[in-house]
C-alpha positions as CSV (number, residue, x, y, z in Angstrom):
1,M,-11.3,-17.5,14.1
2,P,-12.1,-15.7,10.9
3,T,-8.9,-17.1,9.4
4,V,-9.8,-20.7,10.4
5,Y,-13.3,-20.2,9.1
6,G,-12.0,-18.8,5.8
7,I,-9.6,-21.8,5.3
8,A,-12.4,-24.2,6.1
9,T,-14.7,-22.4,3.6
10,S,-12.1,-22.5,0.9
11,F,-12.5,-26.3,0.7
12,E,-16.3,-26.1,0.1
13,V,-17.1,-26.2,-3.7
14,T,-20.4,-24.7,-4.7
15,P,-21.0,-25.5,-8.4
16,V,-23.7,-23.6,-10.4
17,I,-25.4,-27.0,-11.0
18,G,-25.3,-29.8,-8.5
19,D,-24.8,-30.1,-4.8
20,A,-21.9,-28.5,-2.8
21,H,-19.1,-30.9,-2.0
22,F,-15.6,-30.9,-0.3
23,S,-12.4,-30.6,-2.3
24,L,-8.9,-29.6,-1.2
25,T,-7.8,-28.2,-4.5
26,E,-10.8,-27.4,-6.7
27,N,-11.5,-23.8,-5.6
28,Y,-7.8,-23.0,-5.6
29,A,-7.3,-24.4,-9.1
30,A,-10.4,-22.4,-10.3
31,V,-9.1,-19.2,-8.8
32,L,-5.6,-19.5,-10.2
33,S,-6.9,-20.3,-13.7
34,D,-9.3,-17.4,-13.7
35,D,-8.0,-14.7,-16.1
36,R,-9.3,-12.0,-13.7
37,T,-6.9,-13.2,-11.0
38,V,-3.9,-12.7,-13.4
39,R,-5.1,-9.2,-14.4
40,A,-5.9,-8.2,-10.8
41,A,-2.5,-9.6,-9.6
42,K,-0.7,-7.6,-12.3
43,N,-2.6,-4.4,-11.4
44,V,-1.8,-4.7,-7.7
45,G,1.8,-5.6,-8.5
46,Q,2.2,-2.5,-10.6
47,Y,0.6,-0.4,-7.9
48,L,2.9,-1.9,-5.2
49,L,6.1,-1.4,-7.3
50,I,5.3,2.3,-7.8
51,W,3.8,3.1,-4.4
52,L,6.0,1.3,-1.9
53,P,9.5,2.4,-3.0
54,S,8.2,5.9,-3.7
55,M,6.6,6.3,-0.3
56,L,9.6,4.9,1.6
57,V,12.0,7.3,-0.2
58,I,9.7,10.3,0.3
59,V,9.1,9.4,4.0
60,F,12.8,8.8,4.8
61,A,13.9,12.0,2.9
62,I,11.4,14.3,4.6
63,A,12.1,12.8,8.1
64,L,15.8,13.3,7.5
65,A,15.3,16.9,6.3
66,M,13.1,17.7,9.4
67,D,15.8,16.1,11.7
68,A,18.6,18.0,10.0
69,R,16.9,21.4,10.5
70,R,15.1,21.4,13.8
71,T,13.5,24.8,14.1
72,R,10.7,26.2,16.2
73,F,8.4,25.3,13.4
74,A,9.2,21.6,13.7
75,A,5.9,20.8,15.5
76,L,3.9,22.7,12.8
77,T,5.8,20.9,10.0
78,R,5.0,17.5,11.6
79,F,1.3,18.5,11.9
80,V,1.1,19.7,8.3
81,S,2.7,16.5,7.0
82,Y,0.2,14.4,9.0
83,V,-3.0,16.3,7.9
84,P,-3.5,14.6,4.5
85,G,-3.6,11.2,6.3
86,A,-6.6,12.4,8.3
87,V,-8.7,11.8,5.1
88,T,-8.8,8.2,4.2
89,G,-11.0,5.5,2.7
90,A,-14.0,6.4,0.7
91,A,-13.8,10.1,1.5
92,A,-10.2,10.2,0.2
93,A,-11.2,8.4,-2.9
94,L,-14.0,10.9,-3.6
95,L,-11.7,13.8,-3.0
96,W,-9.1,12.4,-5.4
97,L,-11.8,11.5,-8.0
98,F,-12.6,15.2,-7.9
99,M,-8.9,16.2,-8.2
100,F,-8.3,13.8,-11.1
101,S,-11.4,14.9,-13.1
102,P,-10.1,17.6,-15.5
103,A,-13.6,19.1,-16.0
104,V,-13.9,20.1,-12.3
105,S,-10.4,19.8,-10.9
106,P,-8.7,23.1,-9.8
107,V,-5.6,21.8,-11.7
108,G,-7.7,20.6,-14.6
109,T,-5.5,22.6,-17.1
110,L,-2.4,20.7,-16.0
111,L,-4.2,17.4,-16.4
112,Q,-5.4,18.0,-19.9
113,P,-2.3,16.4,-21.6
114,L,-3.0,13.2,-19.7
115,T,-6.6,12.7,-20.8
116,D,-7.7,10.2,-23.3
117,D,-10.4,10.5,-26.1
118,S,-13.2,10.5,-23.5
119,G,-11.5,13.4,-21.6
120,T,-10.8,11.4,-18.5
121,I,-7.7,10.4,-16.6
122,V,-9.1,7.7,-14.4
123,R,-8.9,4.4,-16.3
124,D,-7.3,0.9,-15.8
125,S,-3.9,1.8,-17.1
126,T,-3.5,4.9,-15.0
127,M,-4.9,3.4,-11.8
128,P,-1.5,2.2,-10.4
129,L,-0.1,5.8,-10.6
130,I,-3.3,7.4,-9.3
131,L,-3.5,5.0,-6.3
132,S,0.2,5.6,-5.6
133,V,-0.4,9.3,-5.3
134,M,-3.4,8.7,-3.1
135,G,-1.5,6.2,-1.0
136,I,1.5,8.5,-0.4
137,A,-0.8,11.4,0.5
138,A,-2.8,9.3,3.0
139,G,0.0,7.3,4.5
140,A,3.2,9.2,4.4
141,G,2.4,11.7,7.2
142,G,2.1,9.1,10.0
143,W,5.3,7.3,8.9
144,I,7.2,10.7,8.7
145,V,6.2,11.4,12.4
146,L,7.3,7.9,13.3
147,L,10.7,8.1,11.6
148,Y,11.3,11.6,12.9
149,G,10.7,10.3,16.4
150,A,13.2,7.5,15.8
151,L,15.8,9.9,14.4
152,T,15.6,12.1,17.5
153,D,16.2,9.1,19.7
154,I,19.6,8.3,18.1
155,S,22.3,9.1,20.7
156,K,24.0,12.5,20.2
157,D,27.3,10.9,21.4
158,V,27.2,8.6,18.4
159,L,26.6,11.5,16.0
160,E,29.2,13.7,17.6
161,A,31.8,10.8,17.4
162,A,31.1,10.4,13.7
163,E,31.5,14.1,13.2
164,L,34.8,14.1,15.1
165,D,36.0,11.3,12.8
166,G,35.3,13.4,9.8
167,A,32.2,11.7,8.6
168,R,30.2,13.8,6.2
169,A,26.4,14.2,6.3
170,W,25.9,11.5,3.7
171,H,28.2,9.0,5.6
172,V,26.2,9.7,8.8
173,V,22.9,8.9,7.0
174,W,24.2,5.8,5.2
175,H,26.3,4.2,7.9
176,I,24.5,5.3,11.1
177,K,21.0,6.6,10.7
178,L,19.8,4.2,8.1
179,P,21.1,1.0,9.9
180,M,19.6,2.2,13.2
181,L,16.2,2.8,11.5
182,R,16.2,-0.6,9.8
183,N,13.6,-2.0,12.1
184,Y,11.3,1.0,11.6
185,I,11.6,0.8,7.9
186,G,11.0,-2.9,8.0
187,F,7.8,-2.4,10.0
188,I,6.6,0.3,7.6
189,F,7.3,-2.0,4.7
190,I,5.4,-4.9,6.2
191,V,2.3,-2.9,7.3
192,S,2.2,-1.0,4.0
193,L,2.6,-4.2,1.9
194,A,-0.3,-5.8,3.7
195,N,-2.4,-2.7,3.2
196,G,-1.4,-2.6,-0.5
197,F,-2.5,-6.1,-1.2
198,Q,-5.9,-5.3,0.4
199,V,-6.6,-2.2,-1.8
200,F,-10.3,-2.2,-2.3
201,V,-12.2,1.0,-1.4
202,E,-10.2,3.4,-3.6
203,P,-10.6,1.5,-7.0
204,Q,-14.2,0.6,-6.0
205,V,-15.2,4.3,-5.5
206,L,-13.1,5.6,-8.4
207,G,-14.7,2.9,-10.6
208,A,-18.2,4.1,-9.5
209,G,-17.3,7.7,-10.4
210,A,-15.8,6.8,-13.7
211,R,-18.2,4.2,-15.1
212,G,-16.9,1.9,-17.8
213,Q,-13.3,3.1,-17.3
214,I,-12.2,0.7,-14.6
215,D,-12.5,-3.1,-14.3
216,S,-14.9,-4.1,-11.5
217,A,-12.3,-6.7,-10.5
218,W,-9.3,-4.3,-10.8
219,S,-7.8,-5.4,-7.5
220,L,-7.6,-8.8,-5.9
221,N,-9.8,-7.8,-3.0
222,Q,-12.4,-6.6,-5.6
223,L,-12.3,-10.0,-7.2
224,V,-12.9,-11.6,-3.8
225,F,-15.8,-9.3,-3.3
226,S,-17.1,-10.2,-6.8
227,Y,-16.8,-14.0,-6.0
228,A,-18.7,-13.5,-2.7
229,T,-21.5,-11.1,-3.7
230,G,-21.8,-11.3,-7.5
231,E,-21.4,-15.1,-7.9
232,S,-22.3,-16.2,-4.4
233,N,-19.3,-18.5,-4.5
234,Y,-17.9,-18.2,-1.0
235,G,-15.5,-21.1,-1.6
236,R,-13.5,-19.3,-4.3
237,A,-13.7,-16.0,-2.4
238,S,-12.2,-17.8,0.6
239,A,-9.6,-19.6,-1.5
240,L,-8.3,-16.3,-3.0
241,S,-8.3,-14.7,0.5
242,V,-6.2,-17.5,1.8
243,L,-3.8,-17.2,-1.1
244,L,-3.5,-13.4,-0.4
245,L,-2.8,-14.2,3.3
246,L,0.0,-16.7,2.3
247,V,1.6,-14.2,0.0
248,T,1.5,-11.4,2.6
249,V,2.8,-13.6,5.4
250,T,5.6,-15.0,3.2
251,A,6.7,-11.5,2.2
252,A,6.6,-10.4,5.9
253,I,8.8,-13.3,6.9
254,V,11.3,-12.5,4.1
255,V,11.5,-8.8,5.3
256,I,11.8,-9.8,8.9
257,K,14.7,-12.2,8.1
258,K,16.5,-9.7,5.7
259,T,16.2,-6.8,8.1
260,R,17.0,-8.9,11.2
261,F,13.8,-7.4,12.7
262,H,14.2,-9.0,16.1
263,S,17.9,-8.5,16.4
264,K,18.8,-6.5,19.5
265,E,21.8,-5.0,17.7
266,A,19.5,-3.4,15.1
267,A,17.2,-1.9,17.8
């Protein structure tokens, strides 16, 4: 129902002067020609390009390392890797704002070379990297536990057969474990991509803490918020939301097809 309501609202044009009217394209054209949309899309794109590949590599590498060395501390290791994910949303943003403020951060000395003339690190150009660090810290733990569980479910007979055939550890990872985890990695990619496109709380809170350093419409969801609350233009807010939905669904379909997500052979 919210999706249907959003699509219907995206066709309602509410001009500053004059009566509201119906149009199939006016709100979409206005949103796509808005300079803020281009800037926000570029910001979110940079963030996704840094965050998604980095998180997938880190998650897969740590899960493989835990699977390769199963010790009596394995449960503790999984717990420790999951703990950072317990702090999310506005609380995580405030925590990281503290960590990335050289004047009060416990690692402030290490951050000094990265500061600008105003003595801050949090600014538009560094936001993709800062959000990537925050995203990995918050999200990696849960995915590590998921992949580790999937790795322990791989048949020992398959792994022993590969070992008898002379396969090295790298061959086992590349030709056995990675293909058998394809569905899990595809699922992580789809869910993370959807979350990445919706990034809102973190830049909003960081922007409030570092006034004048971050664009109030840094992300696409912030621009949707600006349309709806700052300009009372619910038509454009809905139009941009629908476009975000289309991009996310299209990307998910591509990933599902490329990874053969529903293939029984890949399960």
